[in-house]
N, C-alpha and C positions, 0 to 999 in steps of 0.2 A: 586400359588393358582388357576391356570387355570384348574387344573385337575378335580375339582368337577363340573364345568360347562360343560366341554367336556364329562365327564362320564354321566352326566344327559342327554345331547343331545343324546348320544348313546342309553341310555335306552328308550328314547322317540321313536327312530327309531326301536328298538327291538320290542316294543309293537305294533307300527303302522304297521310294515311289518311282524310280527310274525316270527322273526328270533330267532333261538335257541342260548342260552347262552353257551351251553355245547357241541357244535358240531364243530369239526374241518372242516367238509365239508361245513357247513353253513358259517363259517368265511372265508374259502378259496375261496368260491364263490365270495366274495367281495375283499379279500386280497390274491391273489394266491401266493404271496411271502411267506406266512405262511403255505402253504399246506404241510402236512406230506408226505414225500417221494418225494418232488419236487427236492431235491438235491441242493437247493439254500443255501446261507450262513446262513439263519435263520433256516434251517433244520439240522444244525449241532450244537453240544454242546461241551463244554470243557471236556477234559478227562485227567486232570492232566498234569504232565511234563515228558519229556523223560530224557534219560541219560545225555543229554547236557543241561538240565534245560530249555528246550524250551516247550512251551505249545503244547499239543496234542489235537486233535479233533476227534469226532466220530459222526456217524449219529444219529439223534434223533429218539426215538421210541414212543414218546407220542406227539400227535398233540396239537397245541396251540388252545385254545378256547377264545371266547370273555370274558368269566368270568375270565380266567387266566389273560388277559390283564387288566381288570378292577381292579383286586385284587393284581397286581404286583407279581404274581406267575408264570409268563410265562417264566422267566429266563433271561429277559433283565435287565441290570444294568446301573449304572451311572458312568462316568469316575472319579467322586470325591468320590464315595462310594464303588467301586468294583475294586480290583487290576486286575482282569481278563479283565474288560471292559477298564480300564486305559491302559492296555498293547496293546489294539487294536488301541488306538487313537494316533494321531500325538502328539509329535514327536516319541513316542515309536513304534507305529504301522503305518498302512497305511490308517486307517479310520479317517476322520475329526471328530471334536467334534459335538455332536448333536445340540449344540447351533448355529452351522453354518447354519442349515436349509437344508443342502444338503441331497438329498434322499439317497445317498450312505452311509451316516452316520448312517442310521437306519438298513441297511441290514448287520448286524453283527452276528457272531455266538452267540448262547445263552449260558449262563453260566451253566445252569443245565436243567434237564428235566422239562417240564411244570407240575405244581402242586407238585413239590418235596419240595419246601420251599418258603419262602417269601423273596424278595429282592426288595427294593425300586429302581426303575429304569425308563427307558424311555418307558415303556409299553403304557403310555397315548398318546405318539406321534403316535403309531399305531392305537389307538382308534380314534384319530383325522382324520387319513386317512380313517378309516372305515366310519366315519360320512360324510366326503367329498364325498366319492364314492357312498354311498347309496343315499344321498340327491341330488347329482349332482351339488352342489354349493361349493364355497370356504368355509373354516372353519368359518371365521368371519360372512359370510352371514348365514350359517347354525345355528350358535349360536344365532344370532338375531332372526331368524324365528322360531327356535325350542324352545328356552329357554327365552331369555331376553325380547323380545317383548310380548309373552303371559303372562309373569310374571309381566309386567308393570315396568321393569327397565328402567330408563330414557334413551332415545335414545343417543347413542354415549358416555355413561358414563362408559360402560364396553366393551372393545374392544381389541382383540389380536393385532390390528394394531394401533400404536400410532398416532392418528389423530392430526392435528394442534390444535383442540379444547383441547385435552388431553395434548398435548405437552406444552401448556401454563400453565397448572397446575402441570406439572411434578416436583416431588421432587428430591432432590439430593441423589444419592447412595454413601455411604461412606464405607470406610474400617477402621477397628479398628487396629491401628498400635502399640498401647500401652494402658495400663489401662487408661480409661477415655479420650483417645486421638483418634480422628477420622479425616480422611482426605477424601475429595471428590475424587471419581474415575470415569473415563468414563466407563459406563456399558450400553450395549444395546443388543438387540436381532435382528435378521433379520426382517426388516419391509417390508412385502409384502401385498399390497392390494389384489393382486392375484399373488401367487407364479409363477415365470417364470419356464420354462422347467428345470428339474434337481433339483428343490428345492420344499420343502413342508412346509406347515404351522406347527408351533410347537404346540403341544397339551399340553405340560408340562410347557411351559414358553413362553412369559409372558402374563398375562391378565391385561392390563393397565386399571385403573379405579380409581374412587374417593371413599372416605369413605362412602359418602351418598348412592352411588350406591351399594356398598357392603352391606350396612345395609339393603337396600331394598331387595336385593337378599337373604340375610339370613332370613329376615322376611318371605319371600315366602317359604323358605325351612322349617321354623318352622311350616308352614301350610301344610306340605307334598307336596311341589312343586305346591302350588296353589297361585294365585295372591291375593293381598290384597283386591281387589274389589269384592271378592266372586265368581270369575269365576271358570271354571273347572280346575282341577289339570292337570299337564302335563302328568302324568302316573297314572295308577290305584292304588288304595290303596294296593292291593295285591302285585304289583310289587314294590311299594315304601317300604313296610315293608320288603320285601326280600332284597331290595337295601341297607337298613340301618341296616341289621342284620350282624352278624359275618360270612362273607363268607369264612373265613379260615377254619371253621368247615367242609365245603364241601369237603376239602381235608385232614382233620385231622391234620391241622397245627396250630401253635401258632406263635405269633410275636417273633422274635429273641431278644436276649439280648447280646450286645447292639442293639437297634433298628436300628441305623445308625452308621457304623464305617467308619471313614473318611480315605481317602488316599491323600487328598489335604487339609491340615489344613488352608490354606489361604482362601479357599472357604467355607469350612464346618468343623464343629467340630464333634467329636463323641458324639452321643446322646444316653444316657443310656436307657431311656424309655420315652414314651410320657406323661404318667400320673402316678402319685404316688397314689396307693389306700389309702383309709383312714385308713386301718388296715393292718398289716403285714400278717394276715391270708388271706385276700383278695388278697394280692400280689401273694401268692403261689397258691391259689385255682382258681382264675379267672383272668388270665392275659388278657391284652387288646386284642381286635380283630381288624379286618379290613373289611371295607365295599366296596361294588361295586361303591360307590361314591368317592373312593380313599381317604377315611378318616379313621383315627384311632378311634375305638369304645371303649368307657369306659364301661366295663362290670360290674364294681362295682362303688360305690360312691368314688370319688377321694378325696385326701387330700385337694384340693382347693374347694370342695363342689359341683362339677358337679355330676349330677344324673346318675344312671345306664342307659345306652342307649344314653347318650350324645356322640357326635362325632365331630371331627374336624381335621384340618391338617394345613399346613404351606406352605410358599413360601421361596425360597432360600435366599432372603434378609431379613430374620427374620420377615416375615409377617405371622401372625397367625389368625385363626378364629376357633370358636366352635359353635355348635348348641345343645342346651339342650331343647328338646321338652317337657320333663316332667316338667321342671321349666318354660318353655315358654320364655327362654332367649337365645340370641345369642350374639356373640361378635367378633370384628375384631380389630387387632392391626397391624399397618404397621410401622416397625422400620427402614427400609431402610438402612441396613448396613450389611457388611460381616465381619467375617464368620458366616454362619448359625449355630444356636444353641450355640452361644457364652455365657459363663457363666454370662456376664454382661448384657445380653439382658433380656428384660421382657419376651421374648420367653422362656428363661431358666426357669422362674417361671411358665409360662403357661404349659410348657412341663412336669412339675412335676419332674425335676431331683432330685435325692437324694442329698440333700444339702451337707452333710458331705462327701459322696463318691466323689463328684465333686471337692473338695477342695484339694490343696496341703498341705503339712505338715506345711509350714510357714503360709499359710492362715488359717489353723485350729488353730494355736497358736494365731494369731491375733484375730480370732473370739472369742476364750476363754477369752483373755484379754478384748475385747470389752464388752462381756457379764458380766464380773466381774465388770467393771467400771460402766456400765449402768444398771446393775441388771435386765437384760432382759432375758427371756427364749424363745422368738420368734426367731427361727433360720432364717426363711425366711426374716423377717424384718431386722435382724442384717446383713445378707449377702447383702441385697439390699443397705443398708447404706454404708457398707464397700466397695462394688463395686463402688458406686458413688464417694467415696473418694479415689479410686485407691488403696485400701487396706492399706491406711495410717491410723494407729490407732488414732492418735491425731486429724487428720482432721475429721474422722468419729465421734469421741466423741464431737468435737465442733459443728457438725451438730445437734447432739441431744440436746445440752444445749444452743445453740444460738437461744433463743426464741424471738419473737417480744416484743418490749417494752410494759410493762404493762400487760403482759400475765399472770403473777402470781397474786395471791391474795395479796392485800396490808396488811402490818402489822398494827395491831391496834394502834401502837405508831407512825406511819409515819406522821399522820396529826397533831401531837402535836407540839406546838410552841417551838422554841429553848430555850426559857427562862422559860418553864414550870418547875414545881417542879420535881427534878430527881427521887424522890421516886414514884411519880404518873406515870412517864413515864416508869420506869423500873419494876414496880410491876408486870405487866403481864409476862414479860420475866423471872423475878426471880421465879414467881409462877409456870410457865410452865416448866422451866428447872432446878429449884432449884440450881442455881449457888452459890457456897459457896467459896468466896475468902477472908474470914476473916483471913485465915492463911497467906495471902500475902499482903492484903491491909487493912488499918484501916477503921473504919466506916466513913460514910459521915459526914463532919464537923470537924473531928479530924485533927490535924496538919499532914501534909504530912511527910513521912520519909525523914530525912536529912534536913528538913526545920528549925527546932528548934524554940524555943520561941522568941529569939531576932529578927529573920527575920520576924516573924509574927507581933510583935509590931511595927517594922520599917515600914512594909507595911501599918499598920493602921495609923501611924503618917503622912506618905506621902499622904495618902488618904485625911486626914483632911486638910492639907496644900494646896492640889490641888483643893479643892472644890470651892473657889472663882474663880480660873482660869477657871474651867469648866463652871461656870455660864456665864462668859464673852464670852467664846468660843461658847457656844450655842446661845447666843443672836446675836453675829456677824454672825453666820451662817444663822439665820432667816432673818436678814436685807439684807444680800447679796443675799439670795434666792429671796426676793421680788424684788430687783433691777434686777435680772436676768430675772424674768418673765416680768417686764415692758419693758426690752430691747429685749425680745424674744430670750434670750439665753437659751440653754437647761439646765434644772436644774441640771442634772448630772454633767455638766462641771463647773457650778458656785458654786456648793456645797462645803463647807469647812469641812464637816463632814468626819472623817476618814472611809475608807471602811472596813467593817467587812470581814476578810478573810474567814470566815466560812459560808458566805451567798452568794447566787447567785442573779441573776436578780429577783427582787420581783414580776415582772409581768409574769415570766415563771412558768409553772406548775411544782411542785415538781415531781421528778422521783420516780418511785416505787423502792423498794429494788433490784428487779431483774434487772431493767434497769440500776440502778446505778452500780451494780456489773458487768454487761456486759460492760459498758463504761470504768470502771476501768481496766478490763482485756484487752480490746482493746487498751487502751492507753499504758498499760504495754507491750503488744506485739509489738506495733509500736516502742516504745522506745528501746526495747531490740532486735528488729529484729527477732522476733520469728514467723512472718508470712509475706507473701507478701503484697504489697499495695493492697487496695480494687479495683478490676476491675470487670466489668461485664463479667460473664462466664456462659456458658450453663451447664458446669459440676459442678459448685458450688465451684471451687477451690479457688476463691477469695472472697468467702462470709465471712462476719464477724463471728467470732466464739470464742470459749473458748480457753484457753491456750493449748499448745501442741507443737509438733515438726513440724516446718515449714521450707520453703525455702525462703530466702531473699538475693538477691545479692550474691548468691553462698555460703552463710554461713548457717549453721544449728545451731539454738539456742534452748535450751530446757528450759521450765518453769515448776514449780509445777502445778499439775492439780487442779486449783482453782475451787471451786464450783460456778456455776452461779446461784445466788439466794440471798435472804436476809440472814442476820445474824441468825435470828430465824430459818430459814430453815436449815442452816448449823448445828446449835446446835441440832435441832431435829434429823437430820440425824445421827450425831455423837452419840447421845444417843441411837437411835434405832439400829444402826449397831455396837455399842460397839467399837468405834474407837476414837483415839486421834484427837483433833481438833487444828490446828495451825491457829491463827488469826493474820493477818498482817494489821496494820494500818499505813498509810502513809499520808503525806501532800505534795502536788506538789510544794508548795511554800517554803518548807524546803530546806536548802542548801545541805543537805546530801541525798535528795530524789533520784536524778539521780544515784549517786554512789551506793546506796543501791540496787536499782532495777537492775542495769546493772551487778554488781559484786557479789551480795549475792544471789539474787533470780535466777540467771542463773548458780550457782555453780553445777557442775555435781555430785559431791559426795553428796551434800546435797539433790539434787533431787532424786538420787538413794535411799538414806536412807529413805526419805519420802515415796517413792513409795513402797519399799520393806516392810516397816512397816505399810503400808496402812494408813498413816496419812492423815486425811481430811484437806484440806487447804481452807481458806476463806480470802479475803482481800478487802480493800476499802480505799477511800480517805476521810479524816475527813471533807472535804468541802461538801460532800454528806450527806444528812440527816441521812440515815441508819448508816453509819460509824460514824457520829458524836454522835449519840445516843449510839453506842457501846463504843466510847471513854469515855462517861460520866458514863458508867457502869464499864469499866475496869480501868478507871482513870490513864492513862499513864502520866509520867512526861515529856517525850520527844518523838520525832519521828525521825525515824521510830520505831514502837513498835511491838514486836512479843510475843504473849502469847500462851502457850500450855495448853489446857483445856481437862479434861477427867473426866469420872465418878469415884467418890471416895466414900468410906464409909462415911456416915453422922457422924459428931462428936457426935450428940445426939443418934445415933443408929449405932454402929460400924458394925453391921451385913450387909450383902449384900442385905437385903430385902428392904431398902430404900436408895439407893445410890443418890448422888448429883453430878452435874457438877461442878467441882472445878478447879481453876487455879493452875496448877502444877508449872510453872515457867514463868517469863516474862523477856524480854530483850529489852532495849531501848537505844537510843543514837547513837554513831558513828558506821558506817558500818565497820570501820577498827578495832574495838575492841569489844564492848559488843554485837553488832548485826552482827558481821562478820559471814561468812559461817562456819568457824572453831568453833566459839563460839556456834553457834546454833547446829552444829552437835555434839559437845561435850555434850551440855546440853541434847540433845535428847537421846544420848546413855548412859549417866551416871546418869541423873536425871529423865527425863520424862518416858522413857521405863521401868527402874527398878521399878518406883513407880506405873505405870499404868498397866503394863502387867500382874502381878499376879492377881490383882483384876478383870481386864477385862476377863482374862482366866477363872476365877471362875464364872463370870457372863455368859460367853459363854457356859460353861459346864452346868450351871443351866438352861439356855435358851434351850440348846439342850435336856436336860432331860425333861423339860416341853413340848417341841415339841414332843418328843418321847412318853410321856404319852398321849398327846393329839391325836397323831396318833393312839395309841393303843385303846383309847376310841372311836375314829372315826371308826376304823376298827371293834371294837365290835358292835358299833351302826349299821354299814353297814351289819355286819353278822346277827344281830337281824332282821334288816329290810329285808335282803335277805331271811332269814328263813320264816318270816311272809309273804313276797311276794310269796315265793314258795308254802306255805300252801294255800294261797288264790288262786294262779294259779292252784294248784292241785284240789281244790274244784270246781273252775270254769270250769276246764277241764273235770272233771267227769260229772258236770251238763251239759256241752255242748255235751259230748259224748252221754249222755242219751237222750238229746233232738234230737241230730242227728239220734240216733237209731230209736226213735219213728217216726221222720220225714221220714227217709228212708223206714221204714216199711209201713208207710202210702202211700208214693210215689210208692213203689213197688206194693202195692195192687191196687192203681189207674192205674198204668201202665199195670198190669196184666189184669185188667178189660177192659182197652182200647184195649189191644192186643186181648183179647177174642172177643170183639165186632168187631174189624177189621177182625179177622179170620172168624167170623160168616158172616159178610157182604161179604167177599171174597167168602166163600162157597156158599152163596146164589147167587152171581153174576155168579160163575162158573156153578151152577146148571141151572140157567135161560138161560145162554149163551149156555149150552149144549143142552137144549130143543130147543132153536132157531136154532142152527146148524142142529139138527136132522130134524126139519121142513124144513129148506132150502135144505137139501140133498134130501128130498122127492120131493120138488118142482123142483130141478134140474133134478132129474131122470125122472120125469113125462114130463118135457118140452123136454128133450133130446138135442142133439147138432144140430147145423145147418148142412145142407147137404154139402157134399164136393164140394168145388168150390164156395160156397155161404157164405155170412157173413164174419166175422172177426175171424181169428185164433190167439189165444192169448197163449203165453208161459210165465210161471212165474217160476223163480228160488226162491225156499224157503230157509229159513235160515239154515235148517238142511242138505242142499245139494240136496234135491229132486227137480225135475223139473216136473211141471204139464202143460198139454196142453189141450185146449178145444176150440171148434169153437162156436162162438156166432152169433146169428141172427143180422141183421142190426138194427132191432127195439128193441133189448134188451137194457136195461138201464145200465148205468155205475154201479149202485149199485149191479146188478146181478154179475158182475165180482168180486166186493169186497166180496159178499156173497160166491161165489165159492172159493175164496182164503181163506176166514175165515174158511170155512168148512175144507179145506185141512190142515190149520195150527192147527186146534183143533182136528184133527182126532185121534192123539195118546191119547190125554187127554180124549176124549169121549170114546174111546175103553176101556181105563183103568177104567173109571168110570162105564162103562156098565158091565165089567167083575167082578168088586168088589162090585157092589150094587145089592141087590135083588129086588130093585124097578124097575118098568118098565117105570118110568117117563122119563128116559133118555135112548133112543135107538138110533140105527144108523139112522133111519128115523122116521118121524112123520108127520101125515097128517094135524094136526091143529097147527096154530101159538100160541105161548105162550100169555097168557092174560096179558095186561097192561105191555108190555115189548117192549122197542125200543132199538135195538142193536146199539152201538156206535163203529165205526171202529177206533181202536187206532194205526193203521198203515197206510201207504200211498203206493200207487203203482206209479211207475215212469218209463218212458222210459229210455233206457240206453244212447243213443246218438242220437241227443242232449237230454240232460236230461230235461224232462218235467213231472211234477207231474199231475197225473190223479185225479182231485179233486172229492170228494164225499159228501162234506158238503153242507147243504142247498139245493138249487134247482139243484145243479150240479149232484146230484145222479139220477135225472130223465132224464138227457141228454141221447140221444141214442148213442150207441157205435160207430155207423158209423160216427157220427160227431166228435168223439174224436180220433178214431183209424182207420187206413187204412190198409187193407190187413192183412198180418201176422206181428205180433209185439211181441217183447220180453219185459217183464216188470220185475222190481226188487221190492222187498219188503223192505220198509224203516220203521224204528221205531219199530222193534220187541220187544226191551227191554221195551219200554213204554207199549206195549200191554201186555207183561207178568206181569208187575207190576199192571196194571189195572185189569187184569183177575185173579191175585193171583196165577199165574202159575210159578213153579220153572223152571229155565233154565236148559237145559241138556248140557252135555259136547259137544254134537254135534252142539250146537247152539252158539258156541263161536263167530263165525263170524256172526254178525247181518245182515250185508248187503253184498251181493255178486252179482256182475254183471254177466249177461249172456254173455259169450264170443262167 
């Protein structure tokens, strides 16, 4: 990222010393190594390969200019982005790497003629040498004096030399060796406070600095290279505007595609393009440009929202910056890792790579699955999440659904007490999702299936007999509790009351449905080994998450993709997405709990069937409040319990206009029989899907038809709105055209009047000036010249090539010389006016001076060498010639163009050269 600072320093020098940007001679005066025809290495270019497949070279025919160097069109390349340049470098060739800082590393043949095409390369290193030689100081000193100090960048915070102050803040440079895996690497550039003989400071790498210093620098660039305290800009606004414009247009060039093609993948990736336009039309019509600040210019609005005219560039270690003057925003990002342009870097997003084009086939397939699971259409966000997860689908999905505890809205029934009336608790759920399980379960209060009347009356009798024992048991508990308090024993240890397995610590705050679901999934993953133990990780690999494919102790275990959220959320999603819902209720204290989770929920065939049929899965432990409420709704007889729920026609309205969420089948009990993977898979394929698929397909078709009709209506509405808008625009356009016509006619009349007035004034000035010159000619004729050998002899070279000579007396005043020259300059005009006018007011001579007229001399007379202007303004016109001029002197006329404009005289072809010295 040093290129922009070095380029700005070069432009400061260009304006200060008036150096041409487009002249090889001007550049060669500073850098003779780049002079055309010098025969040096830089004066040769590549010329393809010979019969032995070796590179050929030929003399260059186009000289390099400073603009070529600033815009990377000079023909210099980089070893990591140009096969030609790489062939010259060790170990392939004899030249060392440019990163060595050796001067011989820069004196290489160029790859093509200057201005022929764009190639990102080491041109800025030559710009740095230009800055050093013109300023006469080392590069770091020149950058401070020309750029950083005038802009108010904190001293020592941006420096091509890594000072001890910066070294203490230095960040680690890393290399990406695998997805989401980085290792520190030793990386450095030659550190010269002042380069020793044979070495040169690098202008293209590295500019060490802090984020705050870069932010200050970018703020100044947003102000057109002006400091924040309101001081003067480093360069004029005209030069700044030229510097941030598309300089490639100067050579009729466009940025190539790809922008950067690597030959060293470990150091740099191929970069397709720097910015993606917001529309495909803009992509074709207005490709990005390149500025003299060594930045890529966005010529249209980009997909990431940058304005037209925004520009920026990057550093090799995935460091990026941009400047958006229209929006008043700049930004810098320092990622500190190789290779440059890696798809996992934030730079990849900043550079606007085409997301789909940059992905492999397997990554595209993973992206499609991720979008299907998460229901997202944001490609950029999806790719960022997948990249952070190392393109592991399950890890990425868990990152989406692993939300902080309590982040979701609480269910209306969460805060209900466990002993509340079931109907009052379940009424909102039943009303919202219309669950109809009458075909599976009897109404509340009816005998349970399989219970029978005998069992019911036996339970009632036992309850009556145990009533006295319950009274004694409760009284004993109260007495022992009082004793425990007196003895300062914790009540929880002294209590004789049995613990309720469905309640937790009464002092703890109840978890939200989402938090309970997250905890259940984490416990399930820990038990089955579906994810690694939780460890702190910068990449998020060990973060808690939803179910999925994970690594643990060398084993890979899969789980169904359980919904992270409350039961109501799962029901709502199943109803909206027209999917079957599988509800899993477990109890950690049940003896079959571990076997069911390890053997049934991890069965590969069952998981594949659930995934292929897009069955939504939700689970919970009935010790949690949300799952307990679900158990009171579904009323299982044993645990684990698995229920399949789907939309079905209402018994009261068999049509599909009012479907209800109904329990299709339920499985409870032993994991080796009724809740085994085989039993669930059989039920899914033979009962659940045959019953749900036809009806859900009909609902999907109806939903698609409704959406199609809605799209048609929306398109019709848009068409009507478009027609109305076009009519309105047409009326407004005609009205504006009429207003513009009237305004233009009025303006033309005013301009014509002003023009006529100016012409009349010019005619009057010419006429009065002609009268004055005629009078002065008469005066000069009457006075005559000084005698030979006396006075001062003056020769004047006029702009039309004529030379006039006259001898003036010593006591003649300076104004007399100016009058004599004015008469000579206006001779042609006066003769033309005299011949074309019948009036006698303007003649070759006149005895009387014009009334109320004072002639203003719009030119100046000056001696040739040394140059000294003969002033005529104010009292200087009354000075005697003898005090200003000695002996014979030759004068030149300066400012003839200004005189012509003032007098309203048209220039002639003979007057092209305004000022010509007497030789």
